[in-house]
C-alpha positions as CSV (number, residue, x, y, z in Angstrom):
1,M,-26.4,37.1,56.1
2,L,-24.5,40.4,56.5
3,D,-27.2,42.8,57.8
4,E,-25.0,45.9,58.0
5,L,-21.4,46.9,57.2
6,S,-19.7,50.0,58.3
7,V,-16.2,51.0,57.0
8,A,-14.0,53.9,58.0
9,N,-10.5,54.9,56.9
10,L,-10.0,51.7,54.9
11,G,-7.9,52.6,51.9
12,L,-9.7,55.2,49.8
13,I,-12.9,54.8,51.7
14,A,-13.1,57.5,54.4
15,E,-16.5,56.4,55.6
16,A,-19.2,54.1,54.2
17,R,-22.2,52.3,55.6
18,I,-24.3,49.8,53.7
19,E,-27.3,47.6,54.5
20,P,-27.2,45.1,51.6
21,G,-30.2,42.8,52.3
22,P,-30.6,39.3,50.9
23,G,-30.1,38.2,47.3
24,L,-27.6,39.3,44.8
25,I,-25.6,42.5,45.6
26,A,-23.6,44.1,42.8
27,L,-20.6,46.4,43.5
28,T,-19.6,48.5,40.5
29,G,-17.5,51.5,39.7
30,E,-14.6,52.7,37.6
31,T,-11.3,50.7,37.7
32,G,-9.3,51.9,40.7
33,A,-12.3,53.3,42.5
34,G,-11.9,51.0,45.4
35,K,-14.7,48.4,44.9
36,T,-12.6,45.5,46.3
37,L,-12.1,47.4,49.5
38,L,-15.6,46.4,50.6
39,L,-14.6,42.8,50.1
40,G,-11.4,43.6,52.1
41,A,-13.6,44.7,54.9
42,L,-15.4,41.4,54.8
43,R,-12.0,39.6,54.9
44,L,-11.1,41.6,58.1
45,L,-14.4,40.6,59.7
46,R,-13.9,36.9,59.1
47,G,-10.4,37.0,60.6
48,D,-8.1,37.3,57.7
49,T,-4.6,38.9,58.1
50,A,-4.8,42.7,58.5
51,R,-2.7,44.7,56.0
52,T,-1.3,48.0,57.3
53,D,-1.0,49.3,53.8
54,R,-4.8,49.4,53.7
55,I,-5.0,52.0,56.5
56,G,-6.4,55.2,55.0
57,P,-4.9,58.7,55.2
58,T,-7.5,60.4,57.4
59,E,-6.9,58.6,60.7
60,A,-4.4,56.4,62.5
61,E,-6.4,53.2,62.2
62,A,-8.9,51.5,59.9
63,R,-12.2,50.5,61.4
64,V,-14.6,47.9,60.1
65,D,-17.9,46.9,61.9
66,G,-20.4,44.3,60.8
67,R,-23.7,42.9,62.0
68,F,-24.6,39.4,60.9
69,V,-27.9,37.5,61.3
70,I,-27.2,33.8,61.5
71,G,-30.4,31.9,61.8
72,D,-32.2,33.3,64.9
73,D,-28.9,34.8,66.3
74,E,-27.4,38.2,65.8
75,L,-23.6,38.6,65.8
76,T,-21.6,41.9,65.8
77,V,-18.0,41.8,64.7
78,A,-15.4,44.5,64.6
79,R,-11.8,45.0,63.5
80,R,-9.5,47.9,64.4
81,V,-6.2,48.0,62.4
82,S,-3.4,50.4,63.2
83,A,0.3,50.5,62.2
84,S,1.3,48.6,65.3
85,R,-1.5,46.2,66.0
86,S,-4.8,44.6,65.0
87,R,-7.7,44.2,67.4
88,A,-10.9,42.1,67.1
89,Y,-14.2,42.2,68.8
90,L,-17.2,39.8,69.0
91,D,-20.4,41.2,70.4
92,G,-18.5,44.1,71.8
93,V,-16.0,42.0,73.7
94,M,-12.3,42.0,72.7
95,S,-11.5,38.6,71.2
96,P,-8.6,36.8,69.5
97,V,-8.6,37.2,65.7
98,G,-8.8,33.4,65.5
99,A,-12.2,33.6,67.2
100,L,-13.5,35.6,64.2
101,A,-12.3,33.0,61.8
102,E,-13.9,30.3,63.9
103,R,-17.3,32.0,64.0
104,L,-17.4,33.5,60.5
105,G,-15.2,31.2,58.5
106,P,-18.1,28.8,58.0
107,V,-20.4,31.7,57.2
108,V,-18.5,33.9,54.7
109,E,-16.5,32.8,51.6
110,I,-14.6,35.2,49.5
111,V,-13.5,34.2,46.0
112,G,-10.9,36.5,44.5
113,Q,-8.4,36.6,41.7
114,H,-5.5,34.2,42.3
115,E,-6.8,33.5,45.8
116,H,-6.4,30.0,47.3
117,I,-9.9,29.2,48.5
118,T,-11.7,26.4,50.1
119,L,-12.3,24.3,47.0
120,G,-8.6,23.4,47.1
121,Q,-9.3,21.7,50.5
122,D,-10.6,18.2,50.8
123,R,-12.9,19.0,53.7
124,A,-14.7,21.8,51.8
125,V,-15.2,19.6,48.7
126,R,-16.4,16.8,51.0
127,R,-19.0,19.1,52.6
128,I,-20.4,20.0,49.2
129,V,-20.5,16.4,48.0
130,D,-22.3,15.4,51.3
131,A,-24.9,18.1,50.6
132,G,-25.7,16.2,47.4
133,L,-26.0,12.7,48.9
134,D,-29.0,10.7,48.0
135,A,-31.3,9.1,50.7
136,E,-29.1,6.0,50.8
137,G,-26.0,8.1,51.1
138,L,-27.4,10.3,53.9
139,A,-28.3,7.1,55.8
140,A,-24.8,5.8,55.3
141,L,-23.4,9.1,56.6
142,E,-25.5,9.0,59.8
143,A,-24.5,5.3,60.3
144,Y,-20.9,6.1,59.9
145,R,-21.0,9.0,62.4
146,A,-22.7,6.7,64.9
147,A,-20.2,3.9,64.4
148,W,-17.3,6.4,64.7
149,G,-18.7,7.8,67.9
150,A,-19.0,4.4,69.4
151,L,-15.5,3.5,68.5
152,Q,-14.1,6.7,70.0
153,A,-15.9,6.1,73.2
154,L,-14.3,2.6,73.5
155,V,-10.9,4.1,72.6
156,A,-11.3,6.7,75.3
157,D,-12.0,3.9,77.9
158,R,-8.9,2.1,76.7
159,D,-6.8,5.2,77.0
160,A,-8.1,5.8,80.5
161,I,-7.0,2.3,81.5
162,G,-3.6,2.9,79.8
163,G,-1.1,0.4,78.7
164,D,0.1,-0.6,82.1
165,R,-2.5,-2.4,84.1
166,R,-0.2,-2.7,87.1
167,T,-0.1,1.1,87.4
168,L,-3.9,1.2,87.4
169,E,-4.0,-1.5,90.0
170,R,-1.7,0.6,92.2
171,E,-3.9,3.6,91.7
172,L,-6.9,1.5,92.8
173,D,-5.1,0.3,95.9
174,L,-4.2,3.9,96.9
175,A,-7.7,5.2,96.3
176,R,-9.2,2.4,98.3
177,H,-6.7,2.9,101.2
178,Q,-7.5,6.7,101.3
179,A,-11.2,6.2,101.3
180,R,-11.0,3.4,104.0
181,E,-8.7,5.5,106.2
182,I,-10.9,8.5,106.2
183,T,-14.1,6.4,106.7
184,A,-12.6,4.3,109.5
185,A,-11.8,7.4,111.5
186,G,-15.5,8.0,111.8
187,F,-15.5,11.7,111.9
188,Q,-18.7,13.6,111.2
189,P,-19.1,17.2,109.9
190,G,-18.6,19.7,112.7
191,E,-16.9,17.2,115.0
192,D,-13.6,19.1,114.9
193,A,-15.1,22.1,116.7
194,E,-16.8,19.8,119.3
195,L,-13.5,18.0,119.9
196,A,-11.6,21.2,120.3
197,A,-14.1,22.4,123.0
198,L,-14.0,19.1,124.8
199,L,-10.2,19.1,125.0
200,Q,-10.3,22.7,126.3
201,R,-12.5,21.5,129.2
202,L,-10.6,18.3,130.0
203,R,-7.2,20.0,130.0
204,H,-8.4,22.6,132.6
205,A,-10.7,20.3,134.6
206,E,-9.1,20.9,138.0
207,E,-9.1,24.6,137.5
208,I,-12.7,24.6,136.5
209,A,-13.7,22.3,139.4
210,A,-12.0,24.6,142.0
211,A,-13.7,27.6,140.5
212,L,-17.1,25.9,140.6
213,A,-16.7,24.9,144.2
214,R,-15.8,28.4,145.3
215,A,-18.7,29.8,143.4
216,H,-21.1,27.2,145.0
217,R,-19.9,28.2,148.4
218,A,-20.4,31.9,147.7
219,L,-23.9,31.3,146.4
220,G,-25.1,28.6,148.8
221,E,-25.0,28.1,152.6
222,D,-23.7,31.1,154.5
223,G,-23.4,32.9,151.1
224,I,-25.5,35.2,149.0
225,S,-28.7,33.1,149.3
226,D,-28.7,33.4,153.1
227,L,-27.9,37.1,153.1
228,L,-30.6,37.7,150.4
229,G,-33.1,35.8,152.6
230,D,-32.4,38.1,155.5
231,A,-32.9,41.1,153.3
232,I,-36.3,39.8,152.1
233,D,-37.4,39.2,155.7
234,A,-36.4,42.7,156.8
235,I,-38.3,44.3,154.0
236,R,-41.4,42.2,154.6
237,E,-41.5,43.2,158.3
238,V,-41.9,46.9,157.4
239,A,-43.9,46.6,154.2
240,V,-47.1,46.6,156.3
241,H,-46.3,50.3,157.1
242,D,-45.2,51.3,153.5
243,A,-47.1,49.7,150.7
244,E,-44.5,50.8,148.1
245,L,-42.0,48.4,149.7
246,E,-44.0,45.4,148.4
247,G,-42.6,46.1,145.0
248,L,-39.0,46.0,146.3
249,A,-39.8,42.8,148.2
250,G,-41.1,41.2,145.0
251,R,-38.0,42.1,143.1
252,L,-35.9,40.6,145.9
253,D,-38.0,37.4,145.8
254,A,-37.3,37.1,142.0
255,A,-33.6,37.6,142.6
256,A,-33.6,34.9,145.2
257,I,-35.3,32.4,142.8
258,E,-32.7,33.2,140.1
259,I,-29.8,32.8,142.5
260,A,-31.2,29.5,143.8
261,E,-31.4,28.2,140.2
262,A,-27.8,29.5,139.5
263,T,-26.6,27.7,142.7
264,A,-28.2,24.4,141.5
265,D,-26.7,24.8,138.0
266,T,-23.3,25.4,139.6
267,R,-23.6,22.2,141.7
268,R,-24.7,20.2,138.6
269,A,-21.8,21.5,136.5
270,A,-19.3,20.5,139.2
271,E,-20.9,17.0,139.5
272,Q,-20.8,16.5,135.7
273,L,-17.2,17.6,135.3
274,E,-15.0,14.8,134.1
275,H,-11.8,14.3,136.0
276,D,-10.9,11.0,134.5
277,P,-7.4,11.2,132.9
278,T,-8.5,8.4,130.5
279,S,-11.1,10.7,128.9
280,L,-8.4,13.4,128.3
281,E,-6.1,10.7,126.8
282,D,-8.9,9.5,124.5
283,A,-9.7,13.0,123.3
284,E,-6.0,13.8,122.8
285,Q,-5.7,10.6,120.7
286,R,-8.7,11.5,118.5
287,M,-7.3,15.0,117.9
288,S,-4.0,13.4,116.9
289,V,-5.9,11.2,114.4
290,L,-7.6,14.3,113.0
291,G,-4.3,16.1,112.7
292,D,-2.8,13.2,110.8
293,L,-5.8,13.2,108.3
294,R,-5.6,16.9,107.9
295,R,-1.9,16.7,107.2
296,K,-2.5,14.3,104.3
297,Y,-5.9,15.3,102.9
298,G,-6.9,18.8,103.7
299,D,-6.7,21.8,106.0
300,T,-10.1,21.3,107.6
301,L,-12.3,18.3,108.5
302,D,-14.7,19.3,105.8
303,E,-11.9,19.1,103.2
304,V,-10.8,15.7,104.6
305,L,-14.3,14.3,104.3
306,A,-14.7,15.6,100.8
307,Y,-11.4,14.0,99.8
308,G,-12.6,10.7,101.2
309,T,-15.7,11.0,99.0
310,R,-13.6,11.7,95.9
311,A,-11.3,8.8,96.7
312,A,-14.3,6.4,97.0
313,V,-15.7,7.6,93.6
314,E,-12.2,7.3,92.0
315,A,-11.9,3.8,93.3
316,A,-15.2,2.8,91.9
317,R,-14.3,4.3,88.5
318,I,-11.0,2.4,88.3
319,E,-12.7,-0.8,89.4
320,A,-15.2,-0.4,86.5
321,L,-12.4,0.3,84.0
322,L,-10.4,-2.8,85.2
323,L,-13.6,-4.9,84.9
324,R,-13.9,-3.7,81.3
325,S,-10.3,-4.1,80.3
326,D,-10.6,-7.8,79.7
327,T,-13.3,-7.4,77.1
328,L,-12.3,-3.9,75.7
329,A,-9.9,-5.1,73.1
330,A,-12.6,-7.4,71.5
331,E,-15.1,-4.5,71.7
332,I,-12.7,-2.1,69.9
333,E,-12.0,-4.6,67.2
334,A,-15.7,-5.2,66.6
335,A,-16.4,-1.4,66.6
336,G,-13.6,-0.9,64.1
337,E,-15.2,-3.5,61.8
338,Q,-18.5,-1.5,62.0
339,V,-16.6,1.7,61.2
340,A,-15.0,0.0,58.1
341,K,-18.4,-1.3,57.0
342,A,-20.1,2.1,57.4
343,A,-17.2,3.8,55.7
344,E,-17.5,1.6,52.6
345,A,-21.2,2.4,52.3
346,L,-20.5,6.1,52.8
347,S,-17.8,6.0,50.1
348,G,-20.3,4.5,47.7
349,G,-22.8,7.2,48.4
350,R,-20.2,9.9,48.0
351,T,-19.0,8.4,44.7
352,R,-22.5,8.6,43.3
353,A,-23.0,12.2,44.5
354,A,-19.6,13.2,43.1
355,G,-20.4,11.8,39.7
356,R,-23.7,13.7,39.6
357,L,-22.0,16.9,40.9
358,S,-19.1,16.7,38.4
359,G,-21.5,16.3,35.4
360,A,-23.8,19.1,36.5
361,A,-20.9,21.5,37.2
362,A,-19.3,20.8,33.8
363,G,-22.7,21.7,32.2
364,H,-22.9,25.0,34.1
365,L,-19.3,25.8,33.1
366,G,-20.2,25.2,29.5
367,E,-22.9,27.9,29.7
368,L,-20.3,30.2,31.4
369,G,-18.0,30.3,28.4
370,F,-15.9,27.1,28.7
371,R,-15.8,25.1,25.5
372,D,-15.2,21.6,26.9
373,P,-14.4,21.8,30.6
374,V,-13.5,18.8,32.8
375,V,-14.7,18.6,36.4
376,D,-13.6,15.5,38.2
377,I,-14.5,15.0,41.9
378,T,-12.6,11.9,43.1
379,V,-13.4,9.9,46.1
380,E,-10.4,7.9,47.2
381,P,-9.6,5.7,50.3
382,G,-8.1,7.6,53.2
383,D,-7.6,7.3,56.9
384,P,-10.8,6.9,59.0
385,G,-11.9,10.1,60.8
386,P,-14.9,11.8,62.1
387,S,-16.2,12.5,58.6
388,G,-15.5,9.2,57.0
389,A,-12.5,7.3,55.4
390,D,-12.4,9.2,52.1
391,R,-10.1,11.7,50.5
392,V,-12.4,13.9,48.3
393,R,-10.6,16.1,45.8
394,L,-11.7,18.4,43.0
395,L,-9.7,18.2,39.8
396,F,-10.3,20.7,37.0
397,A,-9.3,21.5,33.4
398,S,-10.6,24.3,31.4
399,D,-10.5,22.1,28.3
400,A,-10.7,18.3,27.8
401,A,-7.4,18.5,25.9
402,L,-5.6,19.5,29.2
403,E,-4.7,17.3,32.1
404,P,-7.0,17.9,35.1
405,G,-5.3,18.9,38.2
406,P,-5.9,20.4,41.7
407,V,-8.0,23.5,41.6
408,G,-5.5,25.8,43.4
409,R,-2.7,25.0,40.9
410,I,-4.7,24.7,37.6
411,A,-7.4,27.3,37.6
412,S,-6.8,31.0,37.0
413,G,-8.6,33.7,39.0
414,G,-11.5,34.1,36.6
415,E,-11.8,30.3,36.0
416,L,-11.7,29.7,39.7
417,S,-14.6,32.1,40.4
418,R,-16.7,30.6,37.7
419,L,-15.9,27.0,38.9
420,V,-17.0,27.8,42.4
421,L,-20.2,29.3,41.0
422,A,-20.8,26.2,38.9
423,I,-20.0,23.8,41.8
424,H,-22.4,25.6,44.1
425,L,-25.2,25.6,41.5
426,A,-24.6,21.9,40.8
427,A,-24.8,21.0,44.5
428,G,-28.1,22.9,44.8
429,V,-26.9,24.6,48.0
430,A,-24.1,27.1,48.8
431,D,-21.5,25.7,51.1
432,V,-21.8,29.0,53.1
433,P,-24.7,31.5,53.3
434,V,-22.6,34.5,52.3
435,V,-20.4,34.3,49.2
436,A,-18.5,37.2,47.7
437,F,-17.0,37.0,44.1
438,D,-14.3,39.5,43.2
439,E,-14.4,40.3,39.5
440,I,-15.8,36.9,38.6
441,D,-16.4,38.2,35.1
442,A,-12.7,38.3,34.0
443,G,-12.4,37.4,30.3
444,I,-16.1,37.0,29.4
445,G,-18.8,39.0,27.8
446,G,-21.8,38.8,25.6
447,A,-24.1,35.8,26.0
448,T,-21.7,34.3,28.5
449,A,-22.0,37.3,30.7
450,L,-25.8,37.1,30.6
451,A,-25.6,33.4,31.6
452,M,-23.4,34.4,34.5
453,G,-25.9,37.0,35.7
454,R,-28.7,34.4,35.5
455,K,-26.7,31.9,37.4
456,L,-25.6,34.3,40.1
457,A,-29.2,35.3,40.6
458,A,-30.1,31.6,40.9
459,L,-27.4,31.1,43.5
460,A,-28.6,34.1,45.4
461,E,-32.0,32.6,46.0
462,G,-32.3,32.1,49.8
463,R,-28.8,33.4,50.5
464,Q,-26.6,36.5,50.0
465,I,-24.2,36.8,47.1
466,F,-21.8,39.8,46.6
467,V,-20.2,40.3,43.2
468,V,-17.7,43.0,42.2
469,T,-18.2,43.3,38.5
470,H,-17.4,45.4,35.4
471,L,-20.2,43.7,33.4
472,P,-23.6,45.4,33.1
473,Q,-25.1,42.0,32.0
474,V,-24.2,40.8,35.5
475,A,-25.1,43.9,37.5
476,A,-28.5,44.0,35.8
477,F,-29.5,40.9,37.7
478,A,-28.7,42.4,41.1
479,D,-31.4,42.8,43.9
480,T,-29.3,45.6,45.4
481,H,-26.7,47.7,43.5
482,Y,-23.9,49.9,45.1
483,V,-21.6,52.1,43.2
484,V,-18.1,53.0,44.4
485,E,-17.0,56.4,43.1
486,R,-13.6,58.0,43.5
487,D,-12.8,61.7,43.8
488,G,-9.1,62.2,44.1
489,P,-7.8,60.4,47.2
490,R,-11.2,59.5,48.5
491,A,-14.0,57.1,47.5
492,T,-17.6,57.0,48.4
493,V,-20.2,54.2,48.3
494,R,-23.8,54.9,47.4
495,K,-26.8,52.7,46.6
496,V,-28.3,53.3,43.2
497,E,-31.9,52.7,42.2
498,G,-34.2,53.9,39.4
499,E,-32.7,56.5,37.2
500,D,-29.4,56.4,39.1
501,R,-29.0,52.7,38.4
502,L,-29.9,53.2,34.8
503,A,-27.2,55.8,34.5
504,E,-24.6,53.4,36.1
505,L,-25.5,50.6,33.7
506,T,-25.3,53.0,30.8
507,R,-21.8,54.0,31.9
508,M,-20.8,50.3,32.2
509,L,-22.1,49.7,28.7
510,G,-20.3,52.4,26.9
511,G,-18.7,54.8,29.3
512,L,-21.2,57.5,28.6
513,P,-23.8,57.7,31.4
514,E,-25.8,60.4,29.5
515,S,-26.0,58.5,26.2
516,L,-29.6,58.1,25.1
517,Q,-28.8,55.0,23.1
518,G,-26.9,53.6,26.0
519,R,-29.7,54.2,28.3
520,G,-32.0,52.3,26.0
521,H,-29.7,49.4,26.1
522,A,-29.4,49.6,29.9
523,A,-33.2,49.6,30.3
524,E,-33.4,46.7,27.9
525,L,-30.9,44.8,30.1
526,I,-32.8,45.5,33.3
527,A,-36.1,44.4,31.7
528,L,-34.4,41.2,30.4
529,A,-33.0,40.4,33.8
530,S,-36.3,41.0,35.5
531,S,-38.3,38.9,33.0
532,T,-35.7,36.1,33.2
533,R,-35.9,36.0,37.0
534,R,-39.7,36.0,37.0
535,G,-39.6,33.2,34.5
């Protein structure tokens, strides 16, 4: 439901904030006060086209903010409309206006005078009919959805194979070749760095060998080792006379050991150095293979190996598709037969629900001032789709003497509003949780107005219904009542309760809010509405 609505600089309304709550919310006020502007704010929040002529005079832009509670989720929505542009926000993030329609279109329905609404659309009528399906019809709906999903999965496989099997065969050959080429090279992760280091050593083997030989000579015989040995002997000879020299001798001993180990390591490095030109040639060849793979499959060895993995997966996928292609046509044909069978059962369930709904809606319309209305919900064959193979239409005539026709072309504004109310009541559930009726009471009064008030209150059980009304008989049934009052170029919105509400209903009854007789009638209306709802 709409938990909170804030409006600023929208038409006559300089600033207003309401927290309507659940149930039936009445919006009343003098003609021209700006009552429908609050519904205009709702239209903006659900993504309708912004009208620049609705920008008020106090600022450069109109602002509308709303907080909705949908199940366990909370959603904040905002529109900002200036002369040059319109901006939309969802949960504080700037969003396309279409995103508002996507989120709130299924949540908020606004029924206004001469407005084309969802009852003129097949899918909206179908949803209402489906809400009235019996147990057999609901089972048929679930069976159809399952059959349709299975068919679409098979069609997706067929589309993946495509109409040209030879093309797919070529794609398979290419994927297999790529996977084999990369696998056959035998590279392992990190081997590119090892190979680069090996090539560096092999290419400079002679230079490295000469340097190691020179270093070994300098460290070994007649080199640093012998000289260091002489130094140690000299220190040992005099250490008996100076005990502090023992520490120096120890340090020289440690250095001698370290140099001896370094001399041995130098000799081993020289012995292990490869001088074989064949080794260099092999390494150069392997680096060439890696370069060729990198040129075709990736900048690094890791990218090449990843490409090989993907190619192998793709080859396996194509192989599976080709294996299925021989039987896929038969599977699709069988699945299509299942869809047709499920669609037939679903059409039967919808036809039964449409008949019940049509009769019940006509009964409600009779209580709402129509003498002999005709409501005909037709279920006709159509193209199969996700929701069935039916075209579901609503045909209407305000009197049996008239030819029923599509709702959008036949019904007037007041008739359309009452028809939507009757359809929702007949279905036993509103198609959306928030419905706003703009002057639904056009052309009615007396007992019919009381009947409309009762029915609106019934529809508001468990959901949120807004109604802009001039009828006190309707407003008396409201759970929450707001009055829009105009003072020159500005309008204010205030919630009325107790004596204030009694005064407003008195004004609506006779135009004299202070009339004692009118107040008595208003109090009687409120008591009647209260007792009717309790009953």
